[in-house]
C-alpha positions, 0 to 999 in steps of 0.5 A: 535228762528225762523227768523219770531220771529227774524223779529218780535223782531227787529220790534220794534226799543227800543226793539230792542235797548234794546238787542242790548245793552244788547249783547254788555254788555254782550261781554264786560262785561259778564253776572254778570257784566250786570246791567240794568245801563249798559245796559240803559246807552249803550241805551240811555234810561231810565230804565223804558224801561226795566220794560216796554217791559221785565219785569226784567234784566233776561227777556232782556237777555234771549231775547237778547241770542234769538235776537242773535241766529237768527240775526245768523241764519236769516242772513245766509239764506237770504244770500242763496237768496231761492225766487221763481228767486233766483239762482240755488240750488248749488250756495244757498248752496253756498251762505250759507255757505259763508253766515255763514262763513264772516262778519258780522256771522264772528265775535269774538264779536258774537262767545264770546257771543254765548260761554258765553250763551251757558253756561247756557244751561243746567241750564236754560229750556228758553234758553235750548229752544231756542239753540234748537229750533235755532239748529233745523231751521238751520238744518232744511234750510240747509236740504233743499239746500242739497235736492235742489243740490243733485236733480241737480245733480241726487244722492240719496235725501232720508229724512236720507242721506240729514238730515246726510248730513245737520248734517254734514255740520253744525257740519263743519260749526261751527268748521270753524266759531267757531276757524275763529271767534277767529283769532288765527293769525294762517292762513288767514280767508279768506281760511274758504269759499273755506275749507266748500265748498270744503270739502261740495262738499266731503260731499255730493258726489259733482265733484268738483267745483259744488259749483263753484265759482259767485264772491268773498266771502262777506267780506273776504279779501283779502289772503294774502298767495297762498295755494300752496306756504303755509307750511305744517308745522306749525308756532312753 
């Protein structure tokens, strides 16, 4: 789902309210337990509005998934600030990484919702297409960010290279996002942005610190344990 589609879905306040209520219900009750009654009670509207805006509960749930994917992509992309007066390419990529690995995108509810919906992809072409379009747009945006950084550092930037880098960085983001959102307690989630930045620098062959800090990560809690003081062995 494109950011433009996400913005269009979010234009109508009642439509948006129904989709957000649906996501709340799916997170709380699962797909099978998400009923029209629960959705409309959560949104504070009458059941007739579901039929008016979406035609059926199934269509509402599909639109809610599209809204979720668009929301995640849009928030991370907007954090990069790629406008004409935006920051240098390295800072844009850094902010994009931070946008994915800090609140509000770093969220147990969001990763649980994503996992719930992802099971539908193999069985429903509509869900599969939403997933494909969201992934395509994410990769293309990330590829443009990577290209800008490589240009600034005089590194090879042919199309296939930028695409391979984008795929690898996307995999890095996904892994840290999923495990960090689930918050197992094995480590402080505040280290995730730095891990992503350091790993991205190595993937791209950049000097250490090339995606350097320009202030603290937004919404990231203060680290409670310095890395150099942490034991190497995982706790039993």
